[in-house]
N, C-alpha and C positions, 0 to 999 in steps of 0.2 A: 556580686559576680563571682566571688570565690566559692560559690556553690558549684562552679565549673568542675564537673566530676571527672574530667580528664585527669585530675590529680590522683586518682586511685584506679589502678589497673582493672579491678573487677567491680568498681562502683560507678561506672559511667552510666548514669541514670538519666533518661530523657523524660521530662514530665510535660504532659499537656494539662495546663492549669485551668481549672474551672473556678470554683468559689474559694478563694483563699482569704478567709476573714479571721483575723486575730489581732490582738493588741500588740503582741511581740512579733516582729516580722520573721523570726527564725525559730525553727524547731529542729532538734538534732536527733538522728536515729542511727543505730548501728545496724548494718546490713551484713548478714551472714550468707555466703554463697556456698552451696553444697551441690554435689552430684548424686543422683540416685536412680534406681529403676522406677520408671513411672509409666502409666498407660492412660491415654497416649501422651498427654502433656502435663499431667500433674493433678493435684487435688483442686477442688473448686476454690476460686478466689473469693476474697471478701469484698464488701461494698466499696464502690469507688466514686470519686469525682476526678481525682488525679490518676492517670495511668502512668506506670513506670515500667521501664524495661532496661536491660543491659545492652550497651552498645558494643562492648568489646567482642570482637569476632562475630559469631553468629549465635550467641547465647540466647537471644530472643527466640530463635527457632527451637531451642531445647527447653522452652518453657520458662525462660527468665523474664517473666512479666507478672504483673499483678495490679491490684487496685488499692487506692487509699481514699477513705471517705473523709471529706472535709465539710463540716456543717456550716450553715449560715450563722453569722454572729448573732447572739441574743439581742433582741430589739429591732433587728432588720427583718421586716416581713417578706414572705414569699407570696407570689400572686396566685396561690391555689391552696385549698384546704389540705391539711397534713394527711398524707396517705396512711393507711393502716400499717403498711410495711414497705420496705424497699428491697429490691433484688438487683443484683449485678449480673449482667450478661456480657462476658468477654467472648467475642466472636472472632474467628480468624481462620485462615488457611493453615494446612498442616501437611508435612512431608513424612513419608514412612522412614526416611533416613533417621535412625535413632541417635546418631552422633552428629552434633552440629558442625564439628570440624570437617565432616565429609562434604557438607554443603559449601563450606568455606573453601575447601580444596577445589571443588568444581569451579567456583567463581574465580579463584586465583589462577586457574589454568585457562581462563578465557572462555569458559562455557557459560551459557545463560542459565539462570535458575529454571528448573523444569516446572511444568504445570503441577499444581499441588495435588496431593492424593486424596484429600478430604477437607471438609470444613468442620470445625469444632465449636461447641458452645460450652464455655467453662471447662475446657480441656476434655470434653466428652463427645463422642460421636453418637449417631442415632441408636446404635446397638446397646449402649449403656448410658443413655441420654440423661441429661439433667432434668429435674422436676421442680416446679415452683408451685407451692400450695397456696390457694386463695379461698376465701370464704365468699359465698354467694352474696352479691349486693355490695361488696366492699371494693374500694379503689386502692390500687397499688402503684408504686413508682418503680419503673425499670430503668436502670442506668446501663446504657448500651455503649460498648466501645469496640471498635475494630482494631484488634491487636495483631493482625496478621502481617505477613511479609510483603504481599504484593497485590491482593485481590480485593476489589470493591465488592461489597455484599449487600443483599437486600433482606430485610427482616419483616415478617408479618406473623400475626397470631390468628389462627383459624377462628372465624366467626366473631372477631373482636376488632374494634377500632382503637387506634393509639392516638392519644392527645399529646402532641409535642409541647413541652413546657420549658426546656432548657437545652442549649447547645454550648458546650465548652465554657460555661460560666455566665452565659447571657440568657436571661429569661426571654422567651420568644412569644410572639403572638400565638395563641393557643388554638391551632388548627388541628383537625382530626385527619388521620391518614390510615388507609388500609394496609400500606406497606411503606417502608422507608429505606432509602439507600444510605449506607454508611461506608464511607471511603476509608482507605488505610490511614490509621492514626486518629480518626475522628471519634468524638464522643457526643452523646445526647441522652436526654432523659424524657421518658414518656409516662403518662398516666394511663392505666388500663383498669377499667371497671369490670368486675366479674358479674355481668348482667345477662348471661346466657343460661340455657338449660344446664342443670347440674350433671356434668360429665367431664371427661378430659378432652383437651384440645391441643393440637399441634402448634408449637412455636417453630416456624420454618425459617431457616437462613440459607440463602442460595447465592451462587456467584453471579456477578454482573459482568457484561461485556466480554464473555468468554465463549469460544466456539462449542465447548462442552460445558453443560451446566451441572455443577455439583450442589447437592442439597443435603442439609442435615436437620435434625429435629430435636427439640426438647419438648417437655410436656407442661402445659398449664393445667394443673390438677385442682379441680374443685374439691374442697374438703369433704363434702357429702356425696361425692361421685361414686357410682358403682359401675360406670361404663367407661371402657378404655377409649382413647382417641381413635376415630375411624374416619372413613371417607378419603378422598384424594388429598394428598399432602399439598398444601398451598405452594404454588410456584410464582415467583415474581417475574417481572419483565426481564428480558435477557440483554439484547443489544439495542435497546431503545434509548439512545443518547438524548434525544429531544425531550423525552418523558422525564428523564433524570434531571436535566437542566431546568426544565420548567418547575419541577418539584423544588429544586434548590432555591429558585427565585422566590418561592412562597415562604421560605424560612426567614422571618424578619424579627427585629427587636421589638419587644413589648416596651414602649416608651414610658408608660406610666408605672411600670413595676420598679421596685427598688433593686439596685445592683449591690455591689459590695458595701456601699454606704446607704444610709436611709434615703438620700435624695434619689429621684427617679432616674432610670437609665437614660431617658431622653433629655436630661438636663445638660448633657455634653453634646453640643451641636457641631459634630464633626464636619458636616456638609458646608458650614460657613467659614471654616478655617482655610486660609490661603495655603495652597500647596507650594512648597519651595524646593522640592526635589522630586524628579521622576526617575524611577529605576525600572528598566525593562530587562526581564530575564527570560532567555530562551533556552530550553533544554534540548539536548541532541544526543545521538549515539554514534559512535565511530570505533574503528579499530586503531589502536595505538600499539605499535610494536607487535602486531599480529594478534593482539588480545582485545577483548571487548572492554570498552570504556564508555562512560557517560559524562556529560559536561553541562556546564552553565555558561552561556556566552563564550563558548569555545574553550573554556578552561575546565579540565578534569582534575578535581582536587586530590592531592596527596598529603598525607599526614607529615607534620614536621617532627623533629626529634625531641621537641619540648612543647608542652601545652601552650597554646597561643596566648591565653590570658596571662600566664606566668611570664612568658617572653615579653609581653607588652609591659607588665608591671615592673619587671627588673630591667627593662630597656636593653634586652639582649639582642645584639645585631645578628643579622643573617638567618633568623628563624622564619620571618615572613616579611613581605614587602607590601605596603599599602599601595593600592592601585594595580595589584597583580591580576585583577579581574575588572573589566569595564562595566559600567552601569547601563550598557545597552548592547545588543547583539552586534558582533563585528563581522560575522561571516567567515572568519579565519579558520584555518584547520585546527582541529582539536589538539591541545597540548597539555602537558602535566604541569601543575604548579600548586603551591600552597596558597590558595586564593583568599585574599582578604580585601574587602571593600571598605573605604572610609566613609563615615557619616558623622554629621554634627549633632551633638546633644540638643534636644528640643526642636529639631527640624520636624516638619510635618510632610511626610513623603507619600507619593503615589507609587505603588509597585505593581507592575504589569507582568503577569506570568503568561508567556506565549508558548503554546504547545503545538508544534507542527508535526508531531508524531501521531501514529494511529492508536495510541493507548491513552487511557486516563492517567493523568498525573495527580499526585497528592503532595502538596507543599506545606512545610511547617517552619515557623519562625520561633526560635527560643526566646524567652524573656518578654514576649509581647502577645497581646491580642490585636487583631486588626479588623477593620470594617470591610466586608466583601461588598464593594459598591457596584460591581458589574461583572457579567460574563456573557460571552456570545461566541458564535462560530466565526471562523475566518481570522483575518489579521487585525490586530488592534491598530487604531489610528487615533489621532487627537479628536476626530469627530465622534469616536466611540464614547467620549465623555458626555455627550448629549443624552445618553441613556443611563447614566449612573443613578443609583439610588442614593440620594444625599439626605435622606430623612430617617429611615429606619432599617438600614442595612444591618445584618447580623454581625456581631463582633465575636470572633473566634481566633484560634491559633493555627488551624490546619484547614486548607482550602483545596478543593479539587479543580483541575483544569481538564476539560473534555478534549477529545482528539480534534486536532486541527482547529483549535479554539483558543480563547484567551480568558483570563480572569484578572480583574483589577481590584486592588485593595488600597485603603488608606491606613496609614499607621503613624501615630505620634511617637517619635523616637525620644522618649522621656526616661529611658533606663540605660544608664551608662554601662558599658561592658563590651565583651567580645562574644557575639551571639551567632549561633549556628543557623544558617538557612539551608534547608535540605529537602530532598525527596524523601517521602515516607516509604517508598518502595525500597526494601532493604538492599536488593541487588544494585539498584541505581545509586543509592547513597554510598554503599560500600565501594563502588567502582567510580566514584568521582562526582556525582550530581549533588554537590553541596558547596558552600563557601561560608566564610565568616564575615559578619557585618560588625565593624568596630565603631561603636557609638562613643564618641570622645568628648570629654569636657576638660578644658585646661584648669578648671578651678580646683580639682581634687578635693572636693568637699564631702564630708560625711553625710550631708543631706542628699547627695546624689549617688554615692557609692560607699559602702562600708570598707574599711581597710582590710587587708589580708589578715586572717587570724594568725596568732603566733604559732599555733600547732598545725598549720596547713601542711598537707602532704605534698611533697615536691618530687619531681623527677626530671630527667634530662638535664639540660644546661642550667635550669633554675636551681637545682640542688647544689651545684658547684658554686653558683652565685651567692646563695645564702651561707654556705660554709665560709666563703671568702669574707662575707659581711660579718659573720660571727667572730672571725679571728681578729677583726679590727674594731670590734664593739666592746665598750667598757661594761655593758650590761650582759644579760644572759638571753639566749634565744633558743627556744625549743625547736629541734629539727627532726622531722620525720621524712625519710627519703625512701623512694621506691625506684 
């Protein structure tokens, strides 16, 4: 858990983990953060399975994101032939405001984030668009991730079908799609075969569920092409929520394929495990002190003066309070608090996201994947369980919730730590639509959680705590304080 990157001011990195296969569970990297003149959001990123971005302030809006490629472990087969090449497509909304602090200032002053100015593919707009070269007859893997701030997007390739093969680390049933919705923070992989006439084709990405549709393009370039892309630019559905929900229901786990280990993904029968905790989470918007805030179960999150994991580890009083957020909607007025919910290690939980607002929500849980067992319109009730998919629901770490609808997930709480549950809409997260889930085990075993490294970077009251410990210690302790 001490990967909790609140420990470093400019290294607060959020990861959406897909395939993490290695013998050693830890890899260490040095991250160098710099500012520069870029157009519009920086150079093309490298191949990804894990997407990372900076949480501090609005650095993500200034291009503070990228991709990390993590390959399958040798000896663990994947359920498709190896593609000739892999390409990364980082898609997202973009704002003309060149300085991320201006966006932050608007939000701090109680203003809502404006409608984006454009959509980008790998940091490029249509005018200087990205190009992906393919050989006729060959098959390629496209790793697609929505790295934007607030906008659901639809992607399609002119004249080509996309075979979905993976979603956030889970091999899926291999259905073909003419277009796919990718919500904020979500990732997926598709196979595309260059089986059309030799020319260039548009890769079109357009906004979903917006009154004004923004579209941008990249180029699928056949290596022997002498003809530029032509014809109408493909446009996806706009406000067809039912269409999007029905597509989401078709994304299911390939039960016979290997997962992180050689055993099939279907060998873990999540649908037969008794649920011993139900958590219902309702998002809402309200004015608090005359400024816009967002909340979960009526609590709008505010940061503490010390990273919560450090406060928990050092048992520092007064930083947070367990139970400061209820595990069901209360209907109370929205109020500010450092919201932390308690949970038992090895519990098997049902989490219901209820969205009574007119916008699509995108929810992420750090440290876990979960099974998306159901989604539908209206209010969730215990009777909704009759329609759950208890056999081959997709396992992922970011799930969408449609307007005036609910999404239910199952999650095995087998990872001790202090884990962030948040909206992937950056404005909503920044203004309070998040909380922390403290998964606790009294055993304090290295099997469940590694101890804090000696060279951990500390700040807030945790730094003072370690200094005090060092003064009374007969040994030596390395202290790095921010």
